[in-house]
C-alpha positions as CSV (number, residue, x, y, z in Angstrom):
1,M,18.7,36.7,-25.8
2,A,15.4,36.0,-27.4
3,K,12.9,38.8,-29.0
4,V,9.8,38.2,-26.5
5,L,6.3,39.6,-26.8
6,I,4.0,39.8,-23.5
7,A,0.6,39.5,-25.0
8,Y,-2.1,39.3,-22.1
9,Y,-6.0,40.0,-21.9
10,S,-7.1,41.5,-18.3
11,R,-10.4,42.6,-17.7
12,R,-10.0,46.3,-15.7
13,G,-13.8,46.9,-14.0
14,E,-15.7,44.5,-11.6
15,N,-13.9,41.6,-10.8
16,Y,-14.1,38.6,-8.3
17,V,-11.5,38.8,-5.9
18,N,-11.4,37.0,-2.4
19,G,-15.1,35.9,-2.8
20,S,-16.4,39.8,-3.4
21,I,-16.6,42.4,-6.5
22,R,-14.4,44.4,-6.5
23,D,-13.5,47.7,-9.0
24,L,-10.1,47.3,-10.0
25,I,-8.5,49.9,-12.1
26,L,-6.3,47.8,-13.4
27,G,-6.9,43.7,-14.2
28,N,-4.9,41.0,-12.4
29,T,-3.2,39.9,-15.5
30,E,-2.2,43.7,-16.6
31,V,-0.9,44.1,-13.4
32,V,1.4,40.9,-13.7
33,A,2.2,41.5,-17.4
34,A,3.2,45.1,-16.2
35,K,5.9,42.9,-13.5
36,I,7.4,41.0,-16.4
37,K,8.2,44.0,-18.4
38,A,9.8,45.7,-15.7
39,L,12.0,42.9,-16.0
40,L,12.0,42.4,-19.1
41,P,12.2,45.7,-20.6
42,E,13.0,44.5,-24.2
43,A,10.1,43.5,-24.1
44,D,7.0,44.3,-26.5
45,L,3.7,44.4,-24.7
46,F,0.6,44.1,-26.2
47,Q,-3.0,44.2,-24.7
48,I,-4.7,41.6,-26.4
49,D,-8.7,43.4,-26.5
50,T,-12.2,42.6,-28.5
51,T,-12.9,44.6,-30.7
52,Y,-16.2,45.8,-28.3
53,E,-16.8,45.6,-24.8
54,Y,-18.3,43.2,-22.3
55,S,-20.7,44.2,-20.0
56,K,-19.6,46.0,-17.3
57,S,-21.5,44.4,-14.8
58,Y,-19.1,41.5,-13.6
59,M,-22.1,38.9,-13.2
60,T,-23.0,39.7,-16.9
61,C,-19.9,39.7,-18.1
62,I,-19.3,36.2,-16.7
63,E,-22.3,35.3,-18.8
64,E,-20.9,36.5,-21.5
65,A,-17.7,34.8,-21.7
66,K,-19.8,31.3,-21.0
67,Q,-21.5,31.5,-24.0
68,E,-18.8,32.4,-26.1
69,L,-17.0,29.1,-24.9
70,R,-20.6,27.3,-25.9
71,D,-20.6,29.3,-29.2
72,Q,-16.6,28.2,-29.4
73,A,-16.6,32.3,-30.3
74,R,-13.5,33.7,-32.2
75,P,-14.0,37.8,-31.1
76,E,-11.9,39.6,-33.2
77,V,-8.9,41.1,-32.0
78,K,-8.5,45.0,-31.8
79,N,-5.5,46.4,-33.1
80,A,-3.8,42.7,-33.8
81,P,-0.3,43.1,-34.5
82,E,0.4,42.1,-38.3
83,N,2.4,39.3,-37.7
84,I,4.6,38.4,-34.7
85,D,7.8,36.8,-37.2
86,E,9.9,38.2,-34.9
87,Y,9.5,37.2,-32.0
88,D,11.2,33.9,-30.7
89,T,9.4,34.2,-27.2
90,I,5.4,34.8,-26.3
91,I,5.1,34.9,-22.7
92,L,0.9,34.7,-23.2
93,G,-1.3,36.1,-20.1
94,Y,-4.6,36.1,-19.5
95,P,-7.4,35.5,-16.8
96,N,-9.3,31.8,-16.2
97,W,-12.8,32.0,-17.6
98,W,-14.9,28.9,-17.0
99,G,-11.9,26.5,-17.1
100,T,-10.0,28.1,-20.2
101,M,-9.1,31.6,-21.8
102,P,-10.7,34.3,-22.9
103,M,-11.6,33.2,-26.2
104,V,-10.5,36.1,-27.7
105,C,-7.1,34.5,-26.9
106,Y,-8.0,31.7,-28.9
107,T,-8.2,34.1,-32.0
108,F,-5.4,35.2,-31.2
109,L,-3.2,31.5,-30.9
110,E,-5.3,31.0,-34.2
111,S,-4.2,34.4,-36.0
112,Y,-0.5,33.5,-35.9
113,D,2.0,30.5,-36.8
114,F,4.0,29.4,-33.7
115,T,6.1,27.2,-35.4
116,G,9.5,27.1,-33.6
117,K,8.5,29.7,-31.0
118,T,8.1,29.4,-27.4
119,I,4.8,30.0,-25.6
120,I,5.0,31.1,-21.5
121,P,2.1,30.9,-20.3
122,F,0.4,32.3,-17.0
123,C,-3.0,32.6,-15.9
124,T,-4.5,34.7,-13.0
125,N,-7.8,32.8,-11.5
126,E,-9.1,32.5,-8.2
127,G,-8.7,29.0,-7.0
128,S,-8.8,27.2,-10.7
129,G,-5.3,27.3,-11.7
130,M,-4.3,26.9,-15.0
131,G,-7.8,24.7,-16.0
132,S,-7.4,23.5,-19.2
133,S,-5.8,26.4,-21.0
134,E,-2.4,25.0,-21.4
135,R,-3.9,21.9,-23.5
136,F,-5.5,24.1,-25.4
137,I,-3.1,26.4,-26.2
138,K,-0.6,23.0,-27.0
139,K,-3.5,22.1,-29.4
140,L,-3.9,25.6,-31.1
141,C,0.2,26.0,-31.8
142,P,1.1,22.7,-32.2
143,G,4.2,23.8,-33.9
144,A,5.5,25.6,-30.7
145,T,7.5,24.6,-27.3
146,V,4.6,25.4,-24.5
147,L,6.3,25.4,-21.1
148,A,4.6,24.6,-18.0
149,G,2.1,27.4,-17.0
150,T,2.3,30.1,-14.0
151,P,-1.0,30.2,-11.9
152,I,-1.5,33.5,-9.8
153,H,-3.9,34.0,-7.3
154,G,-5.5,37.1,-8.9
155,A,-6.5,38.7,-5.9
156,E,-2.6,38.5,-5.1
157,A,-1.6,39.8,-8.5
158,A,0.3,43.2,-6.6
159,H,2.3,40.8,-4.7
160,A,2.9,38.7,-7.3
161,D,7.0,39.7,-7.7
162,R,8.0,35.8,-7.4
163,E,5.9,34.8,-10.0
164,A,6.8,37.4,-12.3
165,Q,10.5,36.7,-11.8
166,H,9.9,32.9,-12.2
167,I,8.5,33.6,-16.0
168,A,11.2,36.3,-16.9
169,N,13.9,33.3,-15.8
170,L,12.0,31.1,-18.5
171,V,13.1,33.7,-21.5
172,E,16.2,32.3,-22.8
């Protein structure tokens, strides 16, 4: 079996869920990543995070994220792995922010050589699916095999067992 890294970005605290702002103890993407980890106990888990904190206010955070996208910012990854050479497969999870991944996911992808690796993306969202993220992953990781992404409705993350099983089944 392939050596697997589950790398994900997730936002705790205020989030948009089914049309309203709710305070989440665990972010939706983190919930799904934990489900995948339970199915793949040998996999390693890495939470992609920035070295700074976004605003605790959801409305302010989305404006910060929009500005990062406009600026094509590359936020520094907190506690980034030195390398990912040992991994054959990377399961990459993130929320859909403005039609793509959070910019820190771009930083993560640009920090390593994914040649010969398989990337399995999944994206939590409130109706916008994968957005353009798959296209950007392919562009950022030209030597990788990027499988079709799995969109997961964020409000249903706690019940996304079928989607988590689908993702785990893609690991060879």
